[in-house]
N, C-alpha and C positions, 0 to 999 in steps of 0.2 A: 416494078418499084415499089421499097418499100418504105411506106411515112411514117413521121419522127413519132407514136404511137404507136405502130406494131417494133419499130426499134426498142422503144423505154417498155413495153410493155413482157421483151426477149430478156435486155436487160434484168430488169424484177424477178425474172424466169430462173433465170442462171442464177443469183443472189439467193435467190430461198432456195435454190436447190443444194450449194454452195454451203445456206447455215445449215440444213436438216445434214449434209452428212458431216459437218465438223462435230453435232451435236451426236448425232448416231456415234462417230466416232470417239468423241471422247468419253460419252455411258458404256459403251460395249467395251472397250479394250481398257488394258491394265494402264499404259500412260495418257497423261493430260495438254492436251494440243493450247497451248501459249501462246498468244498475240506476238503477231511482229511487231517489233520495235525500231525507229528508224534512232542510230546510233547522232550526238551529235557530233560534232567537229568541234577541236578542243580549241579554237579561236574565240568561241562562241562564250563567254566570261560571266558572272554573273555582275550587275551592276554594281557592285562592293568586294569584286575581288583583285585581283593586282591597280594600284593607282599608281598609272604610268602620266607623265606628263605631256602634254595633250603638244604639236608642234606646227599647229592650225589655228589659228586666231578667228574667233569671229567677228561681226563684219563690228560689232558693236565697240569691242574689244584692240578691233585694229585703230579704230578710230580715236579712242582712247589714251594709245599706245603711241600713235601721231599726234594728238595734241599736246600730252607729253612733253615730246619730245621740237615740239612746234612746225611741225610742219604739215598740220592744217589747221583751220580755224573756223570758225561760225563761217555759215554762207556755204562753203565749197561742196563738191556733191561729195555723195558718202558711196558712190560707183566709182567703178574703175580705182579703183584707190592704189598707193605704188607699193611695192612688196614690202611687210614686213617681218621679222623675225620678233618671238617673243622674246622677250629680257627675260637669262638667264638664272 
């Protein structure tokens, strides 16, 4: 049975071999090995991207909206609030 040190040493050895192999190929060939990068899904937009109106309110926004409508008063619970839709 292999212990963790043995497993770690084998992984380090394999990583070193792959690093040396990449360096050797890069120096001794006519093409350049580029690092592999992962693509990002288009739904991950930057924060300043498309400004879309949110249809889910935060708790303090829901309490404020209920207070304006007269459905919530001081001392009422702030958990288990009734459903609210944002004003259009």
